KOLDOSE-268722 format. One record per residue (C-alpha): x, y, z. Coordinates in steps of 0.001 Angstrom, whole numbers, padded with zeros to 6 digits, always signed. Layout:
REM residues N
XYZ...
//
This chain:
REM residues 639
+000000+000000+000000+002926+002344+000708+004164+001918-002872+000723+002817-004218+000572+005867-001941+003833+007082-003424+002622+006366-006948-000521+008449-006521+001029+011063-004253+000626+013713-006921-003130+013684-006397-004603+015641-009258-001372+015753-011308-003282+013799-013913-006759+012198-014000-005390+008659-013558-003490+009486-010387-006478+011381-009063-008733+008388-009693-006219+005983-008116-005933+008203-005053-009707+008231-004693-009831+004435-004900-007058+004110-002349-008898+006397+000067-012043+004278-000373-010114+001078+000316-008635+002575+003480-012002+003970+004609-013666+000576+004128-010944-001170+006102-011114+001350+008937-014906+001426+009143-016447-000114+012250-017735-003597+011470-018197-006989+013150-015309-009414+012860-017143-011592+010348-017254-008572+007998-013887-007027+008783-011807-010211+008494-012794-010925+004851-012019-007303+003923-008497-007665+005270-008135-011024+003520-008992-009353+000193-006678-006363+000707-003757-007470-001444-006118-008349-004274-007792-004953-004010-004437-003198-004209-003394-005271-007204-006655-004466-008993-006023-000811-008261-002518-001117-009698-003904-002721-012878-006524+000001-013208-003915+002691-012794-001618+001084-015385-004506+000803-017840-005578+004374-017214-002092+005781-017765-002096+004284-021275-005423+005876-022152-006658+009354-022825-008804+010155-019798-010383+013551-019208-010617+014943-015656-013929+014535-013850-016057+017664-013982-017332+019081-010663-020891+018351-011767-020229+014587-011775-017767+014394-008894-020388+012968-006462-021386+010267-008943-017743+009394-009576-017218+009153-005806-020124+006677-005434-018757+004552-008278-015234+004613-006867-016378+003621-003378-018570+000796-004713-015677-000561-006773-013291-000440-003821-015776-002312-001632-016208-004987-004303-012452-005401-004468-012615-006064-000731-015234-008789-001218-018487-006909-000512-021511-006954-002795-024854-006203-001079-024189-002564-000176-022343-001697-003401-025033-003194-005637-027732-001067-003991-025578+002063-004283-024869+001361-007954-028548+000889-008772-029279+004227-007083-026467+005867-009077-027777+004496-012386-031277+005668-011534-029943+009126-010636-028003+009399-013902-031115+008450-015842-033449+010846-014051-031413+013822-012848-029100+014423-015793-030909+016557-018425-029703+014355-021263-027271+011516-020780-026890+011253-024548-025829+014909-024752-023408+014633-021833-020395+012438-022763-019177+012178-019185-022624+011129-017926-022770+008556-020713-019361+007200-019673-020360+007089-015999-023571+005254-016934-021626+002484-018722-019005+002241-015986-021762+001898-013381-023438-000880-015412-020129-002748-015745-019453-002391-012041-022991-003481-011174-022523-006588-013296-019308-007508-011480-020915-006855-008092-023991-008964-008869-021761-011767-010084-019829-011632-006826-023148-011920-004998-024186-015038-006922-026664-013453-009375-025333-014332-012865-028652-013539-014571-028744-010029-013129-025063-009603-013928-025669-010685-017523-028532-008229-017943-026447-005338-016542-023448-006222-018716-025548-006576-021850-026955-003070-021347-023436-001770-020728-022194-003314-023978-025071-001810-025941-024449+001648-024438-020650+001424-024936-020768+001077-028717-020008+004776-029299-017573+005163-026416-013837+004551-026268-012296+001163-027051-011426+000842-023370-015100+001016-022325-016218-001284-025138-013712-003923-024070-014637-003540-020404-018333-004050-021193-017607-007079-023395-015417-008535-020676-018184-008087-018079-020726-009719-020397-018468-012708-020928-017834-013140-017199-021582-013218-016549-022232-015542-019494-019762-018085-018110-021800-018423-014904-025257-018456-016485-027403-021592-016586-028572-023244-018691-025663-023056-021111-026459-021465-024471-023951-022921-026916-024862-020505-029706-024361-017461-027471-021140-018964-026141-019743-019420-029630-020689-015856-030608-019136-014498-027432-015951-016522-027930-015558-015032-031402-016110-011525-030030-013566-012061-027246-011023-013478-029673-011412-010445-031904-011293-008097-028892-008087-009537-027475-006488-009362-030938-007625-005738-031162-006230-005007-027704-002937-006655-028592-002647-004521-031721-003508-001335-029835-001695-001937-026537+000665-004865-027067+000585-008520-025921+001649-007772-022332-000815-004993-021576-003308-005560-018698-006314-005120-021005-004969-007753-023418-004179-010149-020587-007585-009677-018947-009428-010428-022192-007276-013520-022702-008133-014724-019217-011860-014171-019793-011751-016076-023078-009805-018818-021314-012446-018942-018570-015191-019336-021173-013336-022146-022943-012522-023817-019614-016131-023693-018434-017261-025313-021685-014634-028066-021650-012239-026740-024318-009250-027389-022106-006300-027183-024491-007406-023808-025852-008004-022518-022327-004584-023747-021192-002752-021910-023988-004536-018639-023189-003889-018986-019441-000196-019548-020126-000059-016460-022362-001762-014367-019666+000578-015787-017017+003536-014666-019090+002002-011208-019546+001328-010666-015835+004769-011991-014919+006536-009719-017386+004761-006564-016227+004190-007160-012499+006829-009652-011491+006370-013396-011331+004523-013295-008019+001269-011383-008234-002419-011818-007491-003451-012324-011121-000900-015085-011680-001979-016732-008434-005504-016977-009859-004304-018669-013041-002178-021408-011478-005075-023416-009986-006815-023390-013354-003668-024694-015040-003353-027414-012398-006996-028440-012845-006613-028557-016628-003508-030716-016368-005431-033140-014132-008436-033195-016461-006304-033915-019516-004509-036659-017591-002746-036876-014212+000775-035547-014736+003653-033748-013076+002353-030495-014614-000627-030561-012248+001647-030893-009231+004069-028276-010530+001312-025681-010992-000210-026483-007589+003187-026267-005846+003855-022950-007570+000494-021653-006363+001234-022644-002753+004634-020962-002867+003223-017824-004496+000401-017417-001976+002788-018044+000906+004963-015158-000316+002037-012875-001231-000230-013236+001810+001648-015424+004270+001059-018866+005707-002109-018348+007777-004369-016995+005062-007421-018474+003306-005732-018249-000099-002779-020306+001129-005256-022851+002501-006976-022933-000905-003682-023577-002644-002798-026401-000255-006181-028005-000873-005532-027891-004629-002097-029420-004106-003616-032211-002018-006206-032937-004712-003562-033058-007423-001372-035314-005293-004262-037715-004693-004924-037932-008434-001308-038894-009172-001315-041198-006106+001343-039310-004181-000408-039906-000866+002481-038713+001284+002411-035303-000362-001410-035230-000232-001443-035988+003491+001208-033349+004205-000709-030710+002212-004005-031551+003920-002463-031410+007386-001113-027930+006568-004503-026934+005150-006266-028067+008329-003788-026204+010511-004465-022949+008629-008252-023396+008713-008150-023889+012466-005934-020798+012904-007940-018393+010734-011122-019164+012634-014798-019084+011635-014763-015483+010343-012674-016449+007321-013703-020068+006774-016720-019049+004612-014211-017687+002076-012927-021229+001620-016388-022665+001017-017265-019854-001398-014096-020591-003354-014780-024325-003583-012037-025353-001174-012760-028162+001245-013562-026710+004643-012659-028687+007734-015235-031451+007217-014259-032209+003623-010558-031896+004373-010810-034518+007123-012736-036788+004743-010022-036474+002120-007419-037199+004745-009374-040302+005756-009306-041535+002161-005549-041086+002036-005119-043092+005234-007392-045799+003813-005266-046114+000683-002160-046291+002834-003724-049069+004927-003748-047025+008140-007243-047865+009406-006955-046243+012881-005873-042941+011310-008654-043245+008722-011326-043700+011390-009871-040871+013487-010156-038508+010510-013687-039696+009689-014750-039240+013309-013244-035726+013328-015245-034867+010214-018476-036145+011776-017840-034348+015079-017340-031031+013259-020483-031646+011216-022516-032256+014377-021151-029044+015913-021598-026790+012879-024399-028126+010651-027361-028014+013007-029217-025605+010709-028479-027699+007595-030112-031106+008119-029309-032286+004597-025570-031698+004989-025623-033176+008489-027445-036291+007264-024915-036667+004451-022124-036509+007019-023651-039399+008968-024013-041425+005752-020395-040790+004747-019192-041855+008187-021315-045020+008113-019956-045891+004674-016391-045527+005908-017086-047972+008743-018844-050539+006565-016209-050433+003860-013376-051118+006276-014612-053697+008782-016670-056785+009398-016649-056211+013140-020286-056467+014356-019844-053700+016938-018477-051198+014415-021139-052161+011889-023747-051572+014586-022212-048113+015080-022548-047514+011337-026201-048538+011434-026846-046047+014246-025261-043326+012078-027480-044304+009122-030564-044359+011353-029710-040831+012481-029435-039712+008835-032779-041340+008014-034396-039704+011040-033167-036290+009858-034511-037067+006390-037919-038149+007716-038237-034901+009680-036908-032422+007122-036892-033792+003556-039557-032298+001345-040522-029591+003827-040975-025913+002844-038201-024969+005277-035662-027207+003501-036556-027428-000208-032980-028500-001029-033516-031691+001009-035503-033815-001448-037591-036957-001095-035244-038555-003621-032345-038022-001235-034362-039463+001636-034908-042588-000450-031155-042865-001044-030488-042717+002699-033166-045364+003303-031588-047569+000652-028211-047300+002395-029789-048229+005726-031634-051180+004194-028430-052518+002668-026596-052152+005979-029337-053939+007910-029271-056803+005412-025501-057166+005817-025976-057163+009585-028571-059940+009321-031574-057830+010352-033594-058998+007356-037103-058087+008518-036104-054492+009301-034212-054321+005998-037418-055228+004125-039374-052525+005939-036782-049849+005178-036462-050943+001530-040216-050709+001072-040233-047208+002544-037542-046236+000016-039546-047768-002850-042633-045829-001776-040608-042595-001681-039230-043195-005171-042669-043930-006613-043894-040706-005020-041377-038592-006941-041604-040513-010220-043467-038953-013134-045111-041991-014765-045676-040096-018001-042069-039045-018481-039637-041796-017455-036606-040031-018886-037240-036629-017330-034685-035193-014919-033881-037887-012323-036521-040172-013917-033945-042643-015137-032112-042722-011827-035392-043074-009916-036477-046079-011986-033012-047542-011668-033235-047127-007895-036662-048787-007784-035387-051737-009826-032425-052330-007507-034621-052082-004409-037196-054483-005885-034334-056884-006619-033118-056583-003020-036662-057229-001793-036857-060312-004036-033712-061722-002428-035081-061051+001059-038445-062597+000204-036671-065665-001170-034593-065977+002001-037834-065911+003999-039380-068646+001815-041842-066352+000025-041075-067488-003515-044207-066091-005151-043405-062636-003788-039805-062979-004983-041048-063659-008532-043356-060647-008421-040522-058438-007152-038218-059610-009941-040920-058922-012515-041306-055403-011104-037528-054865-011281-037489-056033-014907-040330-053662-015816-038499-050638-014385-035265-051541-016220-037100-052048-019501-038710-048595-019215-035284-046924-019206-033435-049318-021568-031272-050679-018762-030832-053926-020650-027863-055397-018792-029619-055434-015410-032941-056438-017004-031231-059494-018493-029732-060417-015116-033083-060112-013327-034888-062104-016033-032293-064879-015739-032854-065006-011962-036614-065202-012524-036113-068048-014985-034070-069984-012401-036856-069670-009839-039437-070882-012332-037231-073777-013427-036777-074901-009823-040536-074783-009384-041014-076985-012460-042796-074272-014441-040976-074950-017697-043152-072887-020040-042986-069784-017836-039245-070330-017327-038760-070477-021108-040480-067103-021529-038168-065634-018877-035158-067092-020737-036422-065490-023942-036623-062178-022070-033111-062530-020655-031699-063325-024106-033585-060460-025758-032377-057941-023192-028810-059237-023480-028891-058859-027264-030181-055291-026962-027472-054537-024408-024856-055600-026955-025817-052626-029096-025170-050028-026386-022243-051816-024719-024062-052361-021406-023404-056115-021318-020293-058202-022012-020114-060506-025040-019553-063543-022808-022760-062783-020874-024710-062572-024131-023320-065963-025120-024335-067406-021755-027887-066041-022159-028077-067660-025598-026880-071018-024183-029419-070981-021331-032175-070132-023829-031048-072972-026140-031109-075458-023275-034571-074268-022167-035894-074602-025719-034443-078087-025898-036090-079129-022599-039457-077831-023755-039213-079631-027101-038733-076581-029339-035958-078276-031303-035935-076020-034382-035571-072887-032240-033010-074721-030111-030898-075341-033229-030873-071628-034042-029984-070740-030448-027134-073284-030368-025841-071899-033698-025737-068450-032029-023848-069973-029072-021324-071529-031423-020777-068385-033478-020537-066062-030463-018132-068458-028726-015832-068514-031734-015895-064700-031780-014600-064589-028192-012146-067503-028700-013959-069866-026319-013424-073241-028021-015030-075269-025212-018290-073324-025406-018152-073416-029204-018082-077232-029022-021093-077157-026707-022917-075083-029289-021866-077392-032128-022975-080470-030178-026321-078818-029424-026815-078103-033125-026032-081713-034046-028282-083276-031376-031294-081091-032099-030931-081297-035860-031145-085076-035437-034551-084625-033792-036037-082769-036752-037572-083965-040000-035463-083116-043067-037654-080158-044110-037654-078772-040528-033900-079289-040272-033249-077320-043457-035547-074519-042307-033736-074412-038938-030340-074032-040627-029001-077520-039935-025852-078418-041928
//
């Protein structure tokens, strides 16, 4: 800050220094204003970024022709400057209201904005700033609307304002949902042309050029065009490093993107190198005990896990946890807002590392720490708290067969289900859905079955089935979540069939399997449908119901053949379904059809180099051809 004070010391010597001095005063005033700790701490955490943004703005201004602010518009300029400084420090609610008031004032109090160039410029700058502020506050639609108006109004202004408005529009477009591919493509072309224009006008290393490159990179990254995004990020990294030194806030924002891209393309040393560089840069820029350093360590841990360097991952996570505990609750929301794992998720990741290293006591200690923190901090978020219990129960079940620990896991699942029964689907917690309650019930049912509590498992499974039917739209099976709901019903009906069979209720087991098959067929889940049909056929065969068993075998074979087209079933399983159908046809005296089925067995077996099964098919063809009259044998394809 001292360096910036010196740079703008000649307040009023030129418009750029005057503007920078005004911003600096606003930053200082915001920092010194009385505020609770939960507001003041984030402001301090954002200070170095605010100062860097001010430096970039000053550099950009010095390269442009900027007229001094007239006394008439000095109050409006002061409002805009203060709002921008507060946004740089991480605030959005107050600034957005002030900016809306400023825009309204410019529209109503200025005799003619169109006839007043400075008012017109202020109007566009306020729209751009409003867009950025709304985006910070999580309102991409409002940000997009503000930026679009700014772009339309900037058409007859300077290149600097046109580029700023386009940049704001692109930033809002990246966050908008649903994705509009046509608008994205148009915007990408406009950004590409704009950054080429900026490079021609200002040079490849200028802040405006670099910022447009970063925005285009962000758009490509958000839409999965990773190689193109990577090249633009690297170019911007070089630009920021050349003009502001190799350790700066802008570069620190690019390194995690480069690490994530390297991981997405394929786990490599590049991902670790970028993540390590980010940790080192943040440590030098803001120090060890800062949310940004914690963010960087979390990224390093994630990259290390992906490349299976569990020692490095554990070390990074331990450092991350130490920082999160030091910075306290006032700054921890910054981590969640930035996508970094807060304490709960960090302990879960650490537990996974211990599991892979075979250190079960350390794994359980980390999982228990995560659950304890969840219990202490998530009382007003029953969905997240229930998920924490489910995660903990899964960790126990996956790592032990000890009855006592599995009983502990069941208690955790029962707690999650109790939370779901009380809160899911209520107006107070719309994010906690009935579908999620059914998932928790399914987990509990599976755990009870493994523990041998079969009657309770059936009751819980049925409750889950009822929940899933309640949220299913029968007229639109492939609507959002429809496929997953039907898939869930089919698996639960299959589980109920197994439990009914274990209890000696064979008729119910058949009905459950038929219900599972129906759900799979509705969503073209042919692999599982074939498996369930084969199980139904076995039950019918054991009961001596040959004709019904044959129809089930036909179903299993048909589903398996359909699954071959969409790669949901293995070739060997299709061959097995054909063999079981051939044998069923043979038992029921359908010799001509049996010949054709055995020919399929032979041909499929040769295709997968299974000579033994091919001989079985050939023998089946020979035996059943011998049972047919000559005309029937020729029609069946006998040699």
